[in-house]
C-alpha positions as CSV (number, residue, x, y, z in Angstrom):
1,X,0.0,0.0,0.0
2,X,1.2,3.5,-0.8
3,X,0.2,6.5,1.3
4,X,1.4,10.1,1.4
5,X,0.2,13.6,2.5
6,X,0.1,16.6,0.2
7,X,0.9,19.5,2.5
8,X,1.6,23.2,1.8
9,X,3.8,25.9,3.3
10,X,0.6,27.9,3.6
11,X,-2.9,28.2,2.1
12,X,-3.2,29.0,-1.6
13,X,-0.2,27.0,-2.7
14,X,-2.2,24.8,-5.0
15,X,-2.7,21.7,-2.7
16,X,-6.1,20.8,-4.1
17,X,-5.0,21.1,-7.8
18,X,-1.9,19.1,-7.2
19,X,-3.6,16.5,-5.0
20,X,-6.5,15.9,-7.4
21,X,-4.1,16.0,-10.3
22,X,-2.0,13.4,-8.8
23,X,-5.1,11.2,-8.0
24,X,-6.2,11.4,-11.6
25,X,-2.7,10.7,-13.0
26,X,-2.3,7.6,-10.7
27,X,-5.7,6.4,-11.5
28,X,-4.9,6.6,-15.2
29,X,-1.8,4.4,-14.5
30,X,-4.2,1.7,-13.2
31,X,-4.0,2.2,-9.5
32,X,-7.0,2.3,-7.2
33,X,-6.7,5.7,-5.5
34,X,-8.5,6.9,-2.4
35,X,-8.6,10.5,-1.6
36,X,-8.7,12.1,1.9
37,X,-8.9,15.7,3.2
38,X,-7.5,16.8,6.5
39,X,-9.7,19.3,8.4
40,X,-13.3,20.6,8.2
41,X,-13.8,20.9,4.4
42,X,-16.6,19.8,2.1
43,X,-15.5,21.3,-1.2
44,X,-12.0,20.0,-1.7
45,X,-13.2,16.4,-1.3
46,X,-15.6,16.9,-4.3
47,X,-12.5,17.2,-6.5
48,X,-11.0,14.1,-5.0
49,X,-14.2,12.2,-5.7
50,X,-14.3,13.4,-9.3
51,X,-10.7,12.3,-9.7
52,X,-10.9,8.9,-8.1
53,X,-14.6,7.8,-8.6
54,X,-14.6,7.0,-4.8
55,X,-16.1,9.2,-1.9
56,X,-13.3,11.3,-0.2
57,X,-13.0,11.1,3.6
58,X,-12.2,13.8,6.1
59,X,-9.6,13.1,8.7
60,X,-9.9,15.7,11.5
61,X,-7.9,15.3,14.8
62,X,-9.7,18.3,16.5
63,X,-13.2,17.2,16.0
64,X,-12.5,13.4,16.3
65,X,-10.3,11.3,18.5
66,X,-7.1,9.8,16.9
67,X,-8.8,6.4,17.2
68,X,-11.7,7.5,15.0
69,X,-9.3,9.0,12.5
70,X,-7.3,5.8,12.3
71,X,-10.4,3.7,12.0
72,X,-11.8,5.8,9.1
73,X,-8.4,5.4,7.3
74,X,-8.2,1.7,8.0
75,X,-11.7,1.1,6.9
76,X,-11.4,2.9,3.5
77,X,-7.7,2.8,2.5
78,X,-7.0,1.6,-1.0
79,X,-3.9,0.7,-3.1
80,X,-2.8,4.3,-3.2
81,X,-3.9,6.9,-0.6
82,X,-3.5,10.6,-1.2
83,X,-4.2,12.7,1.8
84,X,-4.6,16.5,1.1
85,X,-3.6,18.8,4.1
86,X,-5.3,21.9,5.2
87,X,-3.7,25.4,5.3
88,X,0.0,25.3,6.1
89,X,1.7,22.0,7.3
90,X,1.7,23.1,11.0
91,X,-1.5,25.3,11.1
92,X,-4.5,24.2,12.9
93,X,-6.8,25.2,15.8
94,X,-5.9,28.0,18.2
95,X,-4.9,25.3,20.7
96,X,-2.4,23.9,18.2
97,X,-4.5,20.8,17.5
98,X,-5.6,19.1,14.3
99,X,-2.7,20.2,12.1
100,X,-1.7,18.4,8.9
101,X,1.4,17.4,10.6
102,X,-0.4,15.8,13.4
103,X,-2.5,13.7,11.2
104,X,0.5,12.6,9.1
105,X,2.2,11.4,12.3
106,X,-1.0,9.7,13.6
107,X,-1.1,7.7,10.4
108,X,2.8,7.3,10.0
109,X,2.3,8.8,6.6
110,X,5.1,10.7,4.8
111,X,4.7,14.3,3.7
112,X,5.1,15.7,0.2
113,X,5.5,19.4,0.7
114,X,4.2,21.8,-2.0
115,X,5.9,25.1,-2.3
116,X,4.6,28.0,-4.4
117,X,7.7,29.0,-6.3
118,X,6.4,32.0,-8.0
119,X,9.0,34.7,-7.2
120,X,11.4,32.4,-5.5
121,X,14.8,31.2,-6.5
122,X,17.6,30.1,-4.1
123,X,15.8,31.5,-1.0
124,X,13.5,28.5,-1.3
125,X,16.3,26.5,0.4
126,X,15.9,28.3,3.6
127,X,12.1,28.0,3.4
128,X,12.1,24.2,2.8
129,X,14.9,23.7,5.4
130,X,12.7,25.3,8.0
131,X,9.7,23.1,7.3
132,X,11.7,19.9,6.9
133,X,13.5,20.4,10.3
134,X,10.8,22.1,12.4
135,X,9.5,18.8,13.7
136,X,12.0,15.9,13.7
137,X,9.4,13.3,14.3
138,X,7.7,14.1,11.0
139,X,8.7,12.5,7.9
140,X,8.9,14.9,4.9
141,X,9.7,12.6,1.8
142,X,10.3,15.4,-0.5
143,X,9.0,18.6,-2.2
144,X,7.0,19.5,-5.3
145,X,7.4,23.1,-6.7
146,X,4.2,24.8,-8.0
147,X,3.8,27.7,-10.4
148,X,7.3,27.2,-11.8
149,X,8.1,29.3,-14.9
150,X,10.2,26.7,-16.7
151,X,13.0,24.2,-16.6
152,X,15.7,26.8,-15.8
153,X,13.6,28.1,-12.9
154,X,13.1,24.6,-11.6
155,X,17.0,24.0,-11.6
156,X,17.6,27.0,-9.3
157,X,14.9,25.5,-6.9
158,X,16.1,21.9,-7.0
159,X,19.7,22.8,-6.3
160,X,18.7,24.9,-3.4
161,X,17.0,22.3,-1.2
162,X,18.4,19.5,0.9
163,X,15.5,17.1,0.6
164,X,14.5,15.1,-2.5
165,X,12.6,17.1,-5.2
166,X,9.9,15.1,-6.9
167,X,9.5,17.7,-9.7
168,X,7.5,20.8,-10.6
169,X,4.3,22.0,-11.9
170,X,4.1,24.8,-14.5
171,X,2.5,28.2,-13.8
172,X,-0.5,27.4,-16.0
173,X,-3.7,29.5,-15.3
174,X,-5.8,27.0,-17.2
175,X,-5.5,24.4,-14.4
176,X,-6.5,26.9,-11.6
177,X,-9.7,25.8,-9.9
178,X,-12.5,28.3,-9.7
179,X,-13.3,30.0,-6.4
180,X,-16.2,31.7,-4.7
181,X,-16.9,33.2,-1.3
182,X,-16.4,30.0,0.7
183,X,-13.4,28.9,-1.3
184,X,-13.4,26.7,-4.3
185,X,-16.6,26.1,-6.2
186,X,-17.9,22.5,-5.6
187,X,-16.7,20.2,-8.4
188,X,-20.3,19.1,-9.3
189,X,-21.2,22.7,-10.1
190,X,-18.4,23.3,-12.6
191,X,-16.6,20.0,-13.2
192,X,-13.0,20.7,-14.3
193,X,-11.1,18.5,-16.8
194,X,-9.3,16.5,-14.2
195,X,-7.8,14.2,-16.9
196,X,-6.0,17.3,-18.4
197,X,-5.1,18.6,-14.9
198,X,-3.7,15.2,-14.1
199,X,-1.5,15.3,-17.2
200,X,-0.2,18.8,-16.5
201,X,0.5,18.0,-12.9
202,X,2.3,14.8,-13.8
203,X,4.3,16.1,-16.8
204,X,7.3,17.1,-14.7
205,X,6.6,15.2,-11.5
206,X,8.2,11.8,-10.9
207,X,5.2,9.8,-9.7
208,X,7.2,6.6,-9.4
209,X,9.7,8.3,-7.0
210,X,6.8,9.5,-4.8
211,X,5.3,6.0,-4.7
212,X,8.7,4.5,-3.8
213,X,9.0,6.8,-0.9
214,X,5.4,6.3,0.3
215,X,5.3,2.6,1.2
216,X,3.2,1.9,4.2
217,X,1.8,-1.1,6.0
218,X,-1.8,-1.9,5.2
219,X,-3.9,-1.3,8.3
220,X,-6.2,-4.0,9.6
221,X,-9.7,-3.3,8.5
222,X,-12.0,-2.9,11.5
223,X,-15.2,-5.0,11.4
224,X,-18.2,-3.0,10.2
225,X,-21.3,-3.4,12.4
226,X,-24.3,-2.7,10.2
227,X,-27.8,-2.8,11.4
228,X,-30.7,-3.8,9.1
229,X,-32.5,-0.6,7.9
230,X,-35.2,0.4,10.3
231,X,-36.0,3.8,9.0
232,X,-35.7,6.0,5.9
233,X,-33.8,9.3,6.2
234,X,-34.2,11.8,3.3
235,X,-30.9,13.6,2.5
236,X,-31.1,16.9,0.7
237,X,-28.8,16.6,-2.4
238,X,-28.9,19.1,-5.2
239,X,-27.0,22.2,-6.4
240,X,-27.8,24.0,-3.1
241,X,-27.1,21.1,-0.7
242,X,-23.7,19.4,-1.1
243,X,-21.9,19.6,2.2
244,X,-21.9,16.2,3.9
245,X,-19.1,14.2,5.5
246,X,-19.2,10.8,4.1
247,X,-18.6,9.3,7.6
248,X,-21.8,11.0,8.8
249,X,-23.8,9.1,6.1
250,X,-22.0,5.9,6.8
251,X,-22.7,6.0,10.4
252,X,-26.3,6.7,9.9
253,X,-26.6,3.6,7.7
254,X,-24.7,1.6,10.2
255,X,-27.2,2.7,12.8
256,X,-30.1,1.4,10.7
257,X,-31.0,4.2,8.2
258,X,-31.8,3.8,4.6
259,X,-30.7,7.0,3.0
260,X,-32.6,8.6,0.1
261,X,-31.4,11.6,-1.8
262,X,-33.9,14.3,-2.9
263,X,-33.9,17.8,-4.2
264,X,-35.6,20.5,-2.2
265,X,-35.0,22.9,-5.1
266,X,-37.1,20.7,-7.4
267,X,-39.9,20.3,-4.7
268,X,-39.2,16.7,-4.1
269,X,-39.9,14.9,-0.8
270,X,-39.6,11.1,-0.7
271,X,-41.5,8.9,1.8
272,X,-39.2,9.2,4.8
273,X,-39.1,9.2,8.6
274,X,-36.6,12.0,9.0
275,X,-34.9,14.8,7.1
276,X,-31.2,15.7,7.0
277,X,-30.6,19.1,5.4
278,X,-26.9,19.7,5.0
279,X,-24.9,22.7,4.2
280,X,-24.2,24.3,0.8
281,X,-25.3,27.4,-1.1
282,X,-29.1,27.9,-0.8
283,X,-28.5,31.6,-1.0
284,X,-27.5,31.3,-4.7
285,X,-30.6,29.4,-5.8
286,X,-33.6,31.2,-4.4
287,X,-35.5,28.1,-3.3
288,X,-39.3,28.1,-4.0
289,X,-41.8,27.5,-1.3
290,X,-42.0,23.8,-0.5
291,X,-45.4,23.2,1.1
292,X,-45.0,19.4,1.5
293,X,-41.7,19.7,3.3
294,X,-43.1,22.4,5.6
295,X,-46.2,20.3,6.4
296,X,-44.1,17.2,7.1
297,X,-41.9,19.2,9.6
298,X,-44.8,20.8,11.2
299,X,-46.4,17.4,11.6
300,X,-43.4,16.3,13.7
301,X,-40.9,14.7,11.2
302,X,-37.4,14.8,12.9
303,X,-35.1,17.3,11.1
304,X,-31.4,17.8,11.5
305,X,-30.3,20.9,9.6
306,X,-26.7,22.3,9.3
307,X,-25.8,25.8,8.1
308,X,-27.3,25.9,4.6
309,X,-30.2,23.7,5.9
310,X,-30.8,26.2,8.7
311,X,-30.9,28.9,6.1
312,X,-33.4,26.9,4.1
313,X,-35.7,26.4,6.9
314,X,-35.7,30.0,7.7
315,X,-36.5,30.8,4.0
316,X,-39.4,28.3,4.2
317,X,-40.9,30.0,7.2
318,X,-40.3,26.9,9.4
319,X,-37.9,28.8,11.6
320,X,-38.4,32.5,12.6
321,X,-36.5,35.5,11.5
322,X,-34.5,36.2,8.3
323,X,-31.2,35.4,6.8
324,X,-28.8,38.4,5.9
325,X,-25.7,37.8,3.7
326,X,-22.6,39.6,4.7
327,X,-19.2,40.3,2.8
328,X,-17.1,38.4,5.4
329,X,-17.0,35.1,7.2
330,X,-19.1,35.0,10.4
331,X,-17.8,33.1,13.5
332,X,-15.4,31.1,11.2
333,X,-13.5,28.1,12.7
334,X,-13.6,25.2,15.2
335,X,-16.2,25.5,17.9
336,X,-16.8,23.7,21.3
337,X,-20.5,23.4,21.7
338,X,-22.5,22.5,24.8
339,X,-26.0,21.0,24.1
340,X,-28.5,23.4,25.7
341,X,-31.3,20.8,25.7
342,X,-32.3,17.4,24.5
343,X,-32.7,17.3,20.7
344,X,-33.2,14.8,18.0
345,X,-29.4,14.3,17.8
346,X,-27.9,15.3,21.2
347,X,-28.7,15.0,24.9
348,X,-28.7,18.1,27.1
349,X,-25.3,18.7,28.6
350,X,-23.3,16.8,25.9
351,X,-20.2,18.6,24.9
352,X,-19.1,18.3,21.2
353,X,-16.7,19.7,18.8
354,X,-17.7,21.1,15.4
355,X,-17.0,24.0,13.1
356,X,-18.6,27.0,11.4
357,X,-18.0,28.4,7.9
358,X,-20.6,30.9,6.5
359,X,-21.1,34.4,5.2
360,X,-24.6,34.8,6.5
361,X,-26.2,36.0,9.7
362,X,-29.6,34.8,11.2
363,X,-31.5,37.8,12.5
364,X,-34.2,36.4,14.8
365,X,-36.1,36.9,17.9
366,X,-35.3,35.1,21.1
367,X,-35.5,31.4,20.5
368,X,-34.7,28.1,22.2
369,X,-31.0,27.5,21.3
370,X,-29.5,24.2,20.2
371,X,-26.1,25.0,21.7
372,X,-24.2,27.0,24.2
373,X,-21.0,28.4,22.7
374,X,-18.4,30.5,24.4
375,X,-19.9,33.5,22.6
376,X,-23.4,32.7,23.7
377,X,-26.5,30.8,22.5
378,X,-26.5,29.3,18.9
379,X,-29.0,27.6,16.7
380,X,-32.5,26.4,17.2
381,X,-33.8,23.2,19.0
382,X,-37.4,22.5,19.9
383,X,-39.4,19.4,19.5
384,X,-38.5,17.6,16.3
385,X,-36.1,20.3,15.0
386,X,-32.3,20.7,15.5
387,X,-30.9,23.4,13.4
388,X,-27.6,25.2,13.7
389,X,-24.6,26.8,11.8
390,X,-22.4,24.3,13.6
391,X,-21.4,21.4,11.5
392,X,-20.6,18.1,13.4
393,X,-18.5,15.2,12.3
394,X,-20.4,12.2,13.7
395,X,-17.1,10.1,14.2
396,X,-16.3,12.6,16.9
397,X,-19.9,13.0,18.2
398,X,-20.7,9.6,19.8
399,X,-24.3,8.6,19.6
400,X,-25.6,11.4,17.3
401,X,-26.3,9.0,14.4
402,X,-28.0,6.4,16.5
403,X,-30.0,9.0,18.4
404,X,-31.4,10.5,15.1
405,X,-32.2,7.1,13.7
406,X,-34.0,6.3,17.0
407,X,-36.0,9.6,16.9
408,X,-37.0,8.8,13.3
409,X,-38.1,5.3,14.3
410,X,-40.3,6.5,17.1
411,X,-41.9,9.2,15.0
412,X,-42.7,6.7,12.2
413,X,-44.3,4.4,14.9
414,X,-41.7,1.7,14.5
415,X,-41.2,-1.1,17.1
416,X,-38.4,-0.8,19.7
């Protein structure tokens, strides 16, 4: 088995383009490739899935314990595993946790460092030396230089570093992935030509040398305990709702849910016992009134809504107030949340870790909150509804999936 981490010196160096390009290039050579993303990200994994044909997985050491991260990896690892880091190699939560370096060490995976070489020559030696020696317990296998102007420029760079150089990627604007206010545009909205990106990325990168230096022991796959389906949970899936951790869906299925995708934008609503409204970009699509969905929620169907799902429920008049878009991120980052009351996914007093990432604000009257955050109350929780800007990773939130399935079963009148 081959495993390596694509890390950057900082955000914006081209990690996603290079990671997805390598996945596509390795797949073209006949390898079965699995993509992973470190940290709380829904968009970058969409490019991994497009490149590999397999769902990408999030590995997050701040929201999830190390045992859960290792289990996710062991359960899903393939012939070649490409793990894209977040931000810079040593960047993470304010307490220093959850970094790309920490995940690499937890999985004993070597790091391939990506350096944006635009405007750099011999000084790159000092930069790479600092990253490669900062943590002696971390294995940095080598470096890839991005946005290189040509072969001559690359020779300056290669001769200046003291660790192996795996090659370079040209400064080619045509392979730049499109962006929007929350980062990259999800791959499903504007699918890039990843076959071409893979060719450009691999043109001057020695794939065989990376694979030679990324040999890893295959982990023992943990047993998967899967309950027979007891309930049906409808998952909002269309242009407006794309933000889901694959582990959340897997854990719902393992708890006994049959998952059925539907499009709120198109007025769909399958026969179901509960609704999961994930995040995304409802603000870009002006959803029409959905009377059947409103009636189902008001009749008591359990609903778990995150971020975009909360915005949608406000727009449908299910939740009070209004949504206001702003020109900057609101309350961005990791969050420690204390459950303010019993809800369809958590018990009162349960303390969980999640994250927020949104440009909108919810203007509303005083309401029963779902969470108590350090900054104050957040979200809405009453009866059958739990709605919040806080995204949870169920692998780090024990019992949430099982509790939601149980609430769906009780509402549908199922037997214990």
